[in-house]
Wavefront OBJ file of the C-alpha trace (Angstrom):
o trace
v 0.000 0.000 0.000
v 1.766 3.100 -1.216
v -0.728 5.778 -0.168
v -0.543 7.135 3.360
v -3.048 5.406 5.617
v -4.413 7.942 8.110
v -7.518 6.051 9.269
v -8.155 2.356 9.917
v -11.355 0.480 10.725
v -10.535 -2.967 12.108
v -13.744 -4.962 12.539
v -12.382 -8.222 13.990
v -9.670 -7.041 16.389
v -9.366 -10.307 18.315
v -6.565 -10.401 20.858
v -4.881 -7.335 19.381
v -1.914 -8.836 17.540
v -3.116 -7.412 14.223
v -3.949 -4.135 15.962
v -0.373 -3.827 17.180
v 1.018 -4.602 13.715
v -1.306 -2.068 12.052
v -0.151 0.581 14.531
v 3.539 -0.138 13.906
v 3.280 -0.319 10.126
v 0.899 2.581 9.433
v 0.979 4.784 12.562
v -2.503 6.074 11.658
v -4.011 9.299 12.961
v -7.143 7.367 13.930
v -7.624 3.630 14.436
v -11.020 2.161 15.307
v -11.126 -1.464 16.419
v -14.040 -3.656 17.446
v -14.449 -7.186 18.702
v -17.437 -9.146 19.938
v -15.454 -10.704 22.822
v -15.199 -8.524 25.962
v -11.931 -10.219 27.009
v -10.316 -9.294 23.676
v -11.546 -5.716 24.002
v -10.089 -5.465 27.529
v -6.751 -6.843 26.319
v -6.484 -4.274 23.528
v -7.597 -1.462 25.852
v -4.854 -2.449 28.290
v -2.188 -2.467 25.576
v -3.357 0.352 23.262
v -5.476 2.800 25.268
v -4.033 6.011 23.856
v -3.634 4.890 20.243
v -6.687 2.795 19.406
v -10.375 3.484 19.933
v -11.420 -0.075 20.854
v -15.055 -0.940 21.406
v -17.210 -3.969 21.969
v -19.277 -4.719 18.869
v -20.505 -7.288 16.386
v -18.966 -6.771 12.933
v -22.305 -7.474 11.281
v -23.418 -4.117 12.711
v -20.184 -2.143 13.222
v -19.411 -2.340 9.506
v -22.795 -0.805 8.696
v -22.544 1.934 11.335
v -18.997 3.297 10.970
v -17.545 6.214 9.076
v -15.346 5.342 6.081
v -11.607 4.800 6.632
v -8.553 4.654 4.379
v -7.964 1.004 5.290
v -10.728 -1.488 6.133
v -9.530 -4.605 7.943
v -11.758 -7.704 7.844
v -9.773 -10.361 9.684
v -12.572 -12.931 9.730
v -12.061 -15.994 11.895
v -14.259 -18.029 9.517
v -14.797 -16.814 5.974
v -14.742 -18.365 2.504
v -16.164 -17.427 -0.877
v -19.322 -19.339 0.056
v -20.007 -16.747 2.783
v -19.869 -13.706 0.513
v -23.661 -13.555 0.230
v -24.076 -13.902 4.017
v -21.943 -10.753 4.372
v -23.193 -9.011 1.183
v -24.641 -5.962 2.916
v -21.445 -5.428 4.926
v -19.160 -5.974 1.919
v -21.275 -3.564 -0.141
v -20.864 -0.993 2.641
v -17.096 -1.481 3.003
v -16.359 -1.243 -0.727
v -19.002 1.454 -1.247
v -17.041 3.652 1.183
v -14.145 3.510 -1.327
v -11.221 2.850 1.012
v -7.666 2.939 -0.312
v -7.340 -0.745 0.603
v -9.279 -3.632 2.110
v -7.677 -6.526 3.994
v -9.755 -9.703 3.885
v -8.937 -13.049 5.463
v -10.211 -16.306 3.916
v -9.934 -19.353 6.165
v -10.998 -22.045 3.711
v -8.032 -22.730 1.458
v -7.347 -26.121 3.023
v -10.813 -27.189 1.838
v -10.423 -26.214 -1.825
v -10.069 -29.860 -2.999
v -13.251 -30.825 -1.146
v -15.353 -27.726 -1.818
v -14.106 -26.559 -5.213
v -17.583 -26.942 -6.735
v -19.105 -24.627 -4.101
v -16.240 -22.133 -4.386
v -16.619 -22.184 -8.193
v -20.336 -21.431 -7.884
v -19.753 -18.629 -5.353
v -17.067 -16.917 -7.469
v -18.523 -17.664 -10.927
v -15.323 -19.331 -12.167
v -13.905 -22.831 -12.153
v -11.805 -23.374 -9.032
v -9.394 -26.328 -9.031
v -6.595 -25.268 -6.668
v -5.629 -22.621 -4.133
v -3.950 -20.339 -6.631
v -6.856 -20.105 -9.042
v -9.237 -19.776 -6.068
v -7.331 -16.600 -5.142
v -7.300 -15.403 -8.755
v -11.062 -16.021 -8.941
v -11.505 -13.934 -5.789
v -9.652 -11.081 -7.481
v -11.829 -11.265 -10.586
v -15.005 -11.505 -8.512
v -14.173 -8.458 -6.386
v -13.035 -6.493 -9.441
v -16.261 -7.267 -11.331
v -18.413 -6.561 -8.262
v -16.665 -3.584 -6.649
v -13.846 -2.365 -8.926
v -11.200 -3.638 -6.481
v -8.569 -6.171 -7.552
v -6.474 -8.281 -5.225
v -2.926 -6.944 -5.274
v -1.323 -9.381 -2.872
v -2.107 -12.565 -0.957
v -0.046 -14.585 1.480
v -1.539 -18.035 1.846
v -1.293 -21.564 3.185
v -4.467 -23.046 4.701
v -5.810 -19.485 4.955
v -5.229 -16.367 2.885
v -4.428 -12.796 3.871
v -5.585 -10.731 0.882
v -5.180 -7.030 0.064
v -7.699 -5.494 -2.366
v -7.205 -2.053 -3.900
v -9.130 0.019 -6.437
v -8.147 -0.900 -9.968
v -8.935 0.095 -13.524
v -8.537 -3.526 -14.640
v -8.640 -7.051 -13.300
v -5.117 -8.166 -12.566
v -3.477 -11.258 -11.220
v -2.354 -10.757 -7.633
v 1.135 -11.363 -6.335
v 0.803 -14.661 -4.474
v 3.160 -15.637 -1.674
v 2.815 -19.230 -0.510
v 3.757 -19.712 3.127
v 5.304 -23.007 4.134
v 6.127 -24.621 7.453
v 9.628 -23.125 7.446
v 8.356 -19.543 7.162
v 7.721 -19.172 10.902
v 6.453 -15.656 11.463
v 6.204 -14.907 7.740
v 2.435 -14.503 7.935
v 2.854 -11.622 10.365
v 5.652 -10.125 8.321
v 3.391 -9.894 5.247
v 1.737 -6.903 6.914
l 1 2 3 4 5 6 7 8 9 10 11 12 13 14 15 16 17 18 19 20 21 22 23 24 25 26 27 28 29 30 31 32 33 34 35 36 37 38 39 40 41 42 43 44 45 46 47 48 49 50 51 52 53 54 55 56 57 58 59 60 61 62 63 64 65 66 67 68 69 70 71 72 73 74 75 76 77 78 79 80 81 82 83 84 85 86 87 88 89 90 91 92 93 94 95 96 97 98 99 100 101 102 103 104 105 106 107 108 109 110 111 112 113 114 115 116 117 118 119 120 121 122 123 124 125 126 127 128 129 130 131 132 133 134 135 136 137 138 139 140 141 142 143 144 145 146 147 148 149 150 151 152 153 154 155 156 157 158 159 160 161 162 163 164 165 166 167 168 169 170 171 172 173 174 175 176 177 178 179 180 181 182 183 184 185 186 187 188
């Protein structure tokens, strides 16, 4: 992400690891973070009180109620292409706010061989492996919202960055393996 990120909306803050990384990488002027778990919210408040506005909230609603931000972070704990329609209203809101970038986590790559038919139906393209599943995501989000995937780090899950684009493009794919250690965190 080359543009300066001044505002971040992080809708699945969890224990705060991603929150800490976002703060270190972007040093935003304003960072909103929500989680549905009160223990997670307390942990982030303890560690980030002066830098992050952390609140208790369900992402199904917080996404619909928040002001736009430069960077929208959707670190789902369970999300695949088959859930796009379950989150349609929220995705329409996020992309309709025209952020500079959207981070989206897909947790279903390990199931591509078993669920490729369902993933193909959800994305409108034939899915046969993890790589073309990610490419199909890019095409789907470009055709639907005008955002193409620029980068994805993946193994059994995928960390994907979508940005506005004038054309569908193939993302840079970085396959994580067991020897990468903290590489998933370093992709931020």
